[in-house]
GUFIFI-468317 format. One line per 2 residues: number of its first residue (from 1); their letters; for each residue x, y, z of N, C-alpha, C, CB. Coordinates in steps of 0.05 Angstrom, whole numbers. Glycine has a CB too. Example, Ala and Ser with C-alpha at 12.3 -4.5 7.8 and 13.67 -1.06 7.14 Angstrom:
// residues 2
1	AS	264/-114/156/246/-90/156/264/-66/156/226/-89/181; 257/-45/142/273/-21/143/258/1/157/282/-12/114
// end
This chain:
// residues 67
1	MD	62/-494/564/76/-475/548/106/-484/547/74/-446/559; 116/-487/523/144/-495/520/163/-473/529/150/-503/491
3	VF	186/-480/537/206/-460/545/215/-443/522/230/-474/559; 219/-455/498/230/-440/476/208/-434/455/252/-456/463
5	SL	184/-432/463/162/-425/445/160/-395/442/135/-437/456; 152/-386/419/149/-357/415/125/-346/430/145/-351/385
7	EN	108/-364/441/86/-355/458/97/-346/485/66/-378/462; 121/-355/493/134/-347/517/143/-318/514/157/-366/525
9	PW	133/-299/530/140/-271/526/170/-265/530/124/-254/545; 184/-280/547/212/-276/551/228/-284/527/222/-292/576
11	VY	221/-306/515/236/-316/491/230/-297/468/227/-344/483; 205/-289/464/198/-271/442/213/-244/445/168/-267/441
13	ST	212/-233/469/225/-207/473/255/-209/469/219/-197/502; 268/-230/478/297/-233/474/303/-235/444/307/-258/489
15	II	288/-250/429/293/-253/401/289/-226/387/274/-274/388; 269/-211/394/264/-185/381/287/-166/387/238/-173/392
17	VV	296/-165/412/318/-147/419/344/-155/404/324/-148/449; 350/-180/402/374/-189/388/372/-183/358/378/-219/392
19	LW	348/-187/347/344/-181/318/348/-151/312/317/-190/309; 335/-135/329/337/-106/324/366/-97/327/319/-91/344
21	AG	380/-106/348/408/-98/352/425/-108/328/419/-109/378; 421/-132/320/436/-143/297/431/-128/271/430/-172/293
23	IW	406/-122/266/400/-107/241/412/-79/241/369/-106/237; 409/-65/264/421/-38/266/451/-39/263/413/-25/292
25	GV	464/-59/276/493/-62/274/502/-68/246/502/-84/293; 489/-86/232/497/-93/205/492/-69/186/480/-117/195
27	LS	470/-56/189/465/-33/172/486/-11/176/437/-21/177; 493/-6/201/512/15/207/540/8/195/514/19/236
29	VF	548/-16/199/575/-24/190/577/-26/160/584/-50/203; 558/-40/147/561/-46/119/548/-25/100/548/-72/113
31	VF	528/-12/109/515/8/92/526/36/97/484/8/96; 529/43/122/537/70/129/566/72/137/520/81/151
33	DG	581/50/137/610/50/144/615/64/170/626/62/122; 599/59/190/601/72/216/611/53/238/575/83/224
35	AL	609/63/262/617/47/285/597/25/290/621/66/310; 603/7/309/586/-15/314/571/-13/341/602/-41/314
37	VA	584/-2/361/573/-3/388/548/15/391/594/6/408; 549/39/382/526/58/386/501/48/371/533/85/375
39	PV	503/38/346/478/28/333/467/3/346/484/23/304; 485/-14/357/475/-38/370/460/-31/396/499/-57/377
41	IT	470/-11/410/456/-1/434/429/11/426/473/19/450; 429/27/405/404/39/395/384/17/386/410/58/372
43	GA	394/-3/372/377/-24/363/366/-40/386/392/-42/344; 382/-45/406/373/-60/430/351/-44/445/396/-66/449
45	AG	355/-18/447/335/-1/460/309/-1/444/345/27/464; 311/1/418/288/1/400/273/-26/401/295/7/372
47	GL	289/-48/401/277/-74/403/263/-79/430/298/-95/400; 275/-69/451/263/-72/478/237/-56/479/282/-62/500
49	AF	237/-31/468/213/-15/468/191/-29/452/219/13/457; 198/-40/429/179/-54/412/167/-78/426/191/-62/385
51	AL	185/-94/439/176/-118/452/158/-112/476/200/-134/462; 164/-91/491/147/-83/514/120/-74/504/161/-62/530
53	VF	119/-58/484/93/-48/474/77/-71/462/97/-26/452; 90/-89/447/77/-112/435/65/-130/457/96/-128/418
55	QY	80/-135/478/70/-152/499/46/-139/514/92/-159/519; 48/-113/518/27/-98/530/1/-100/514/34/-68/535
57	LR	3/-95/488/-20/-96/470/-31/-124/468/-13/-86/442; -14/-144/468/-22/-172/467/-38/-180/492/2/-190/463
59	RN	-29/-171/515/-43/-177/540/-70/-163/541/-26/-170/564; -71/-138/532/-96/-123/531/-116/-136/512/-92/-94/523
61	EE	-106/-147/490/-124/-160/471/-135/-186/482/-109/-165/444; -118/-201/497/-127/-226/510/-148/-220/531/-103/-241/521
63	NA	-145/-198/545/-164/-192/567/-188/-176/558/-149/-176/588; -189/-168/533/-212/-152/523/-236/-170/520/-205/-138/496
65	TG	-258/-158/525/-283/-172/520/-296/-161/495/-303/-170/544; -303/-179/477/-315/-171/451/-345/-170/453/-307/-190/429
67	P	-358/-160/432/-387/-158/431/-400/-185/429/-396/-142/408
// end
């Protein structure tokens, strides 16, 4: 497994958190003319929650036995 492969759960989760935080920050500043810090924190929390649930479901799918 490569260090920077998207199959690596640490790399994937970090990318997701950064993307969510960036998208929330950009939307807040340019679309809603708001502050930057609170939406970035909210986006990071949402990205972390998404990454954790995604990794959990991915591991359960890998361990599932099919018919």
